[in-house]
C-alpha positions as a LaTeX table, in Angstrom:
\begin{tabular}{lrrr}
\hline
Residue & $x$ (\AA) & $y$ (\AA) & $z$ (\AA) \\
\hline
Met1 & 2.56 & 27.11 & $-2.01$ \\
Gln2 & 1.95 & 28.04 & 1.64 \\
Thr3 & 1.81 & 31.75 & 0.74 \\
Phe4 & $-1.68$ & 31.28 & $-0.68$ \\
Lys5 & $-2.89$ & 29.49 & 2.45 \\
Ala6 & $-1.31$ & 32.08 & 4.75 \\
Leu7 & $-3.02$ & 35.00 & 3.02 \\
Gly8 & $-6.33$ & 33.17 & 3.08 \\
Leu9 & $-6.10$ & 32.49 & 6.79 \\
Leu10 & $-5.40$ & 36.17 & 7.44 \\
Leu11 & $-8.90$ & 36.80 & 6.08 \\
Thr12 & $-10.58$ & 34.47 & 8.56 \\
Tyr13 & $-12.09$ & 35.43 & 11.92 \\
Pro14 & $-9.23$ & 36.71 & 14.10 \\
Glu15 & $-7.76$ & 34.28 & 16.61 \\
Gly16 & $-4.84$ & 34.91 & 18.89 \\
Ser17 & $-3.04$ & 31.72 & 17.90 \\
Leu18 & $-2.61$ & 32.89 & 14.31 \\
Tyr19 & $-1.35$ & 36.31 & 15.33 \\
Arg20 & 1.07 & 34.76 & 17.81 \\
Ala21 & 2.61 & 32.97 & 14.82 \\
Ser22 & 2.98 & 36.24 & 12.91 \\
Gly23 & 6.78 & 36.06 & 12.86 \\
Glu24 & 6.75 & 32.57 & 11.38 \\
Ile25 & 4.16 & 33.61 & 8.79 \\
Val26 & 6.32 & 36.50 & 7.62 \\
Asp27 & 9.37 & 34.24 & 7.52 \\
Leu28 & 7.39 & 31.81 & 5.36 \\
Leu29 & 6.38 & 34.56 & 2.95 \\
Arg30 & 9.97 & 35.70 & 2.64 \\
Ala31 & 11.23 & 32.13 & 2.18 \\
Glu32 & 8.78 & 31.32 & $-0.63$ \\
Ala33 & 9.37 & 34.79 & $-2.16$ \\
Leu34 & 6.20 & 34.67 & $-4.27$ \\
Leu35 & 5.38 & 38.24 & $-3.26$ \\
Pro36 & 7.51 & 41.36 & $-3.76$ \\
Gly37 & 9.33 & 42.63 & $-0.69$ \\
Glu38 & 7.07 & 45.66 & $-0.23$ \\
Ser39 & 3.99 & 43.42 & $-0.10$ \\
Ile40 & 5.57 & 41.22 & 2.56 \\
Asp41 & 6.59 & 44.30 & 4.54 \\
Ala42 & 2.97 & 45.50 & 4.40 \\
Ile43 & 1.74 & 42.10 & 5.65 \\
Asp44 & 4.37 & 42.20 & 8.40 \\
Ser45 & 3.10 & 45.61 & 9.50 \\
Phe46 & $-0.52$ & 44.39 & 9.36 \\
Leu47 & 0.28 & 41.38 & 11.56 \\
Ser48 & 2.26 & 43.45 & 14.05 \\
Lys49 & $-0.63$ & 45.88 & 14.49 \\
Gln50 & $-3.22$ & 43.10 & 14.75 \\
Lys51 & $-1.09$ & 41.23 & 17.29 \\
Gly52 & $-0.84$ & 44.35 & 19.44 \\
Arg53 & $-4.58$ & 45.05 & 19.46 \\
Asp54 & $-7.19$ & 43.85 & 21.90 \\
Leu55 & $-8.48$ & 40.60 & 20.38 \\
Leu56 & $-12.15$ & 41.39 & 20.99 \\
Glu57 & $-11.70$ & 44.73 & 19.26 \\
Ala58 & $-10.08$ & 43.03 & 16.27 \\
Gln59 & $-12.90$ & 40.48 & 16.14 \\
Glu60 & $-15.57$ & 43.19 & 16.25 \\
Glu61 & $-13.83$ & 45.05 & 13.43 \\
Tyr62 & $-13.69$ & 41.86 & 11.36 \\
Val63 & $-17.43$ & 41.24 & 11.77 \\
Gly64 & $-18.20$ & 44.85 & 10.96 \\
Thr65 & $-16.01$ & 44.69 & 7.86 \\
Phe66 & $-16.93$ & 41.37 & 6.30 \\
Asp67 & $-20.23$ & 40.24 & 7.80 \\
Arg68 & $-22.28$ & 43.41 & 8.25 \\
Gly69 & $-23.03$ & 44.10 & 4.59 \\
Arg70 & $-22.46$ & 42.77 & 1.11 \\
Ala71 & $-19.82$ & 45.28 & 0.02 \\
His72 & $-16.86$ & 43.34 & 1.44 \\
Cys73 & $-18.39$ & 39.88 & 1.42 \\
Leu74 & $-15.78$ & 37.13 & 1.23 \\
His75 & $-18.00$ & 34.84 & $-0.82$ \\
Leu76 & $-16.83$ & 35.43 & $-4.38$ \\
Phe77 & $-19.99$ & 34.25 & $-6.16$ \\
Glu78 & $-22.05$ & 36.69 & $-4.10$ \\
His79 & $-20.55$ & 39.44 & $-6.24$ \\
Ile80 & $-21.14$ & 37.57 & $-9.49$ \\
His81 & $-24.18$ & 35.31 & $-9.39$ \\
Gly82 & $-26.18$ & 36.49 & $-6.39$ \\
Glu83 & $-28.87$ & 33.87 & $-5.84$ \\
Ser84 & $-29.29$ & 32.94 & $-9.50$ \\
Arg85 & $-29.35$ & 29.31 & $-10.63$ \\
Asp86 & $-25.89$ & 29.84 & $-12.10$ \\
Arg87 & $-24.52$ & 30.23 & $-8.59$ \\
Gly88 & $-25.71$ & 26.79 & $-7.56$ \\
Ser89 & $-24.08$ & 25.03 & $-10.50$ \\
Ala90 & $-20.92$ & 27.09 & $-10.02$ \\
Met91 & $-20.81$ & 25.96 & $-6.37$ \\
Val92 & $-21.07$ & 22.32 & $-7.40$ \\
Asp93 & $-18.34$ & 22.70 & $-10.00$ \\
Leu94 & $-16.04$ & 24.41 & $-7.51$ \\
Ser95 & $-16.62$ & 21.74 & $-4.86$ \\
Glu96 & $-15.72$ & 19.05 & $-7.40$ \\
Thr97 & $-12.60$ & 20.99 & $-8.34$ \\
Tyr98 & $-11.56$ & 21.11 & $-4.68$ \\
Ala99 & $-12.10$ & 17.37 & $-4.34$ \\
Ser100 & $-9.67$ & 16.77 & $-7.20$ \\
Lys101 & $-6.92$ & 18.10 & $-4.89$ \\
Gly102 & $-8.17$ & 16.19 & $-1.85$ \\
Leu103 & $-9.99$ & 19.17 & $-0.31$ \\
Tyr104 & $-13.44$ & 18.02 & 0.77 \\
Ile105 & $-16.08$ & 20.27 & 2.35 \\
Asn106 & $-19.37$ & 19.39 & 4.01 \\
Asn107 & $-22.81$ & 20.37 & 2.77 \\
Asn108 & $-23.02$ & 23.35 & 5.15 \\
Glu109 & $-19.97$ & 25.06 & 3.69 \\
Leu110 & $-19.86$ & 27.36 & 0.69 \\
Pro111 & $-16.89$ & 26.69 & $-1.61$ \\
Asp112 & $-16.71$ & 30.28 & $-2.88$ \\
Tyr113 & $-15.50$ & 31.52 & 0.53 \\
Leu114 & $-12.23$ & 33.29 & $-0.35$ \\
Pro115 & $-10.03$ & 31.78 & 2.40 \\
Leu116 & $-11.22$ & 28.30 & 1.36 \\
Phe117 & $-10.42$ & 29.12 & $-2.27$ \\
Met118 & $-6.94$ & 30.17 & $-1.17$ \\
Glu119 & $-6.56$ & 26.86 & 0.69 \\
Tyr120 & $-7.29$ & 25.07 & $-2.58$ \\
Leu121 & $-4.83$ & 27.23 & $-4.51$ \\
Ser122 & $-2.11$ & 26.36 & $-2.00$ \\
Arg123 & $-2.40$ & 22.74 & $-3.21$ \\
Cys124 & $-1.80$ & 23.68 & $-6.85$ \\
Pro125 & 1.46 & 24.38 & $-8.70$ \\
Phe126 & 2.17 & 28.10 & $-8.66$ \\
Ala127 & 1.42 & 28.70 & $-12.34$ \\
Glu128 & $-1.96$ & 26.98 & $-12.02$ \\
Ala129 & $-2.81$ & 28.74 & $-8.76$ \\
Ser130 & $-1.88$ & 32.12 & $-10.19$ \\
Ala131 & $-4.02$ & 31.55 & $-13.28$ \\
Leu132 & $-7.03$ & 30.42 & $-11.23$ \\
Leu133 & $-6.67$ & 33.42 & $-8.95$ \\
Gly134 & $-6.69$ & 35.59 & $-12.07$ \\
Glu135 & $-10.17$ & 34.31 & $-12.93$ \\
Ala136 & $-11.51$ & 35.97 & $-9.76$ \\
Ile137 & $-9.18$ & 38.94 & $-9.64$ \\
Asp138 & $-11.73$ & 41.56 & $-10.76$ \\
Val139 & $-13.98$ & 40.72 & $-7.80$ \\
Ile140 & $-11.00$ & 40.61 & $-5.44$ \\
Ala141 & $-9.76$ & 43.97 & $-6.74$ \\
Met142 & $-13.20$ & 45.53 & $-6.26$ \\
Val143 & $-13.43$ & 44.38 & $-2.64$ \\
Gly144 & $-9.84$ & 45.50 & $-2.07$ \\
Ala145 & $-10.59$ & 48.95 & $-3.48$ \\
Lys146 & $-13.56$ & 49.33 & $-1.17$ \\
Leu147 & $-11.44$ & 48.27 & 1.79 \\
Arg148 & $-8.79$ & 50.86 & 0.89 \\
Lys149 & $-11.49$ & 53.50 & 0.65 \\
Ala150 & $-12.71$ & 52.49 & 4.11 \\
Asp151 & $-9.10$ & 52.60 & 5.41 \\
Ser152 & $-9.37$ & 48.96 & 6.48 \\
Pro153 & $-6.17$ & 47.18 & 7.58 \\
Tyr154 & $-7.30$ & 44.16 & 5.53 \\
Ala155 & $-6.74$ & 46.08 & 2.30 \\
Val156 & $-3.06$ & 45.07 & 2.31 \\
Val157 & $-4.03$ & 41.38 & 2.14 \\
Phe158 & $-6.15$ & 42.01 & $-0.95$ \\
Ala159 & $-3.32$ & 44.01 & $-2.50$ \\
Ala160 & $-1.04$ & 41.02 & $-1.97$ \\
Leu161 & $-3.58$ & 38.74 & $-3.67$ \\
Glu162 & $-3.48$ & 40.98 & $-6.74$ \\
Lys163 & 0.30 & 40.54 & $-6.84$ \\
Leu164 & $-0.09$ & 36.75 & $-6.96$ \\
Ser165 & $-2.54$ & 36.84 & $-9.86$ \\
Ala166 & $-1.40$ & 35.89 & $-13.35$ \\
Val167 & $-3.43$ & 38.76 & $-14.80$ \\
Lys168 & $-4.08$ & 42.31 & $-13.72$ \\
Pro169 & $-7.61$ & 43.42 & $-12.80$ \\
Asp170 & $-9.71$ & 45.01 & $-15.52$ \\
Gly171 & $-9.63$ & 48.59 & $-14.26$ \\
Lys172 & $-12.68$ & 49.69 & $-16.20$ \\
Arg173 & $-14.78$ & 46.76 & $-15.05$ \\
Val174 & $-13.71$ & 47.25 & $-11.43$ \\
Lys175 & $-14.63$ & 50.95 & $-11.53$ \\
Glu176 & $-18.04$ & 50.16 & $-12.99$ \\
Ala177 & $-18.61$ & 47.54 & $-10.32$ \\
Leu178 & $-17.55$ & 49.94 & $-7.58$ \\
Ala179 & $-20.00$ & 52.53 & $-8.84$ \\
Ala180 & $-22.83$ & 50.00 & $-8.89$ \\
Ser181 & $-22.14$ & 48.23 & $-5.60$ \\
Pro182 & $-23.86$ & 49.24 & $-2.35$ \\
Gly183 & $-22.06$ & 51.15 & 0.38 \\
Asp184 & $-21.91$ & 50.17 & 4.03 \\
Pro185 & $-25.36$ & 50.12 & 5.69 \\
Glu186 & $-25.93$ & 52.51 & 8.59 \\
Thr187 & $-29.20$ & 51.04 & 9.91 \\
Phe188 & $-30.76$ & 47.58 & 10.15 \\
Ala189 & $-33.34$ & 48.63 & 7.57 \\
Gln190 & $-30.56$ & 49.55 & 5.14 \\
Leu191 & $-28.83$ & 46.26 & 5.90 \\
Asp192 & $-31.98$ & 44.30 & 5.05 \\
Glu193 & $-32.45$ & 46.31 & 1.87 \\
Gln194 & $-28.85$ & 45.77 & 0.80 \\
Trp195 & $-29.22$ & 41.99 & 0.97 \\
Arg196 & $-32.24$ & 42.28 & $-1.33$ \\
Glu197 & $-30.36$ & 44.25 & $-3.97$ \\
Ala198 & $-28.48$ & 42.76 & $-6.93$ \\
Glu199 & $-24.71$ & 42.76 & $-6.64$ \\
Ala200 & $-22.20$ & 44.85 & $-8.56$ \\
Phe201 & $-21.10$ & 42.14 & $-10.98$ \\
Gly202 & $-24.66$ & 41.08 & $-11.76$ \\
Gly203 & $-26.91$ & 38.34 & $-10.49$ \\
Asp204 & $-30.20$ & 38.03 & $-8.69$ \\
Pro205 & $-31.00$ & 39.32 & $-5.20$ \\
Ala206 & $-29.29$ & 37.41 & $-2.42$ \\
Ala207 & $-30.27$ & 36.43 & 1.07 \\
Glu208 & $-27.11$ & 34.85 & 2.52 \\
Ala209 & $-24.59$ & 36.53 & 4.78 \\
Cys210 & $-20.89$ & 35.74 & 4.75 \\
Asn211 & $-19.89$ & 32.74 & 6.87 \\
Ser212 & $-16.61$ & 31.20 & 7.91 \\
Cys213 & $-16.15$ & 27.53 & 7.02 \\
Asp214 & $-15.50$ & 24.62 & 9.36 \\
Ser215 & $-12.77$ & 23.43 & 7.00 \\
Leu216 & $-10.85$ & 26.62 & 7.73 \\
Val217 & $-10.76$ & 25.77 & 11.45 \\
His218 & $-8.99$ & 22.54 & 10.53 \\
Ser219 & $-6.83$ & 24.44 & 8.06 \\
Lys220 & $-5.75$ & 26.91 & 10.73 \\
Arg221 & $-4.73$ & 24.11 & 13.06 \\
Glu222 & $-2.82$ & 22.29 & 10.34 \\
Phe223 & $-1.09$ & 25.51 & 9.30 \\
Glu224 & $-0.04$ & 26.22 & 12.88 \\
Lys225 & 1.34 & 22.68 & 13.17 \\
Trp226 & 3.24 & 23.20 & 9.89 \\
Leu227 & 4.74 & 26.41 & 11.27 \\
Glu228 & 5.84 & 24.64 & 14.45 \\
Val229 & 7.51 & 21.84 & 12.50 \\
Ser230 & 9.26 & 24.27 & 10.14 \\
Gln231 & 10.88 & 26.24 & 12.94 \\
\hline
\end{tabular}
């Protein structure tokens, strides 16, 4: 299910090599046909715009979107457990789940990183992947809603993730989480304060920023090789 991997990689730090393969990525999405046509068209438009932008500008926007504050953090458990003890055990469980599909990560990586989660889902049968995605869909929908509000181009990727989920987001829960979650910080003091606050879906105060994972670097390279072979 390369669609899951492709969408996950679109949420990693922008690199020219991935955008140069935008045509092949769209062809892949259309070939697997797991997404409705309008979602693929939106991804196609997203990739075309990103490909045409200055790469440094796209990279700066990515950092400002996903790394500057907690609102759009790509670590799923950040929005659920914060720094509570539950988060640690959940991390261990998720790492063991990944290992069952041959996806191993080192001790410096956090398994709740959304692109890494999507890499795992790509190794599962579609029904299983869709059901597992549904378990996190409320958090994904909340982040997606905030991205739409901020007019972020990445919102279309989150909308596509919702389409792949076996269940629809709980609208009421998402609205409550949106109301409770912090907005984008405007000063360094506000940024520090935001990382001390509890997250929208509950949990204790957190002190970790979003990070990309080394495994995703390998995943990008393997995906690019797969695209080359499939041409």
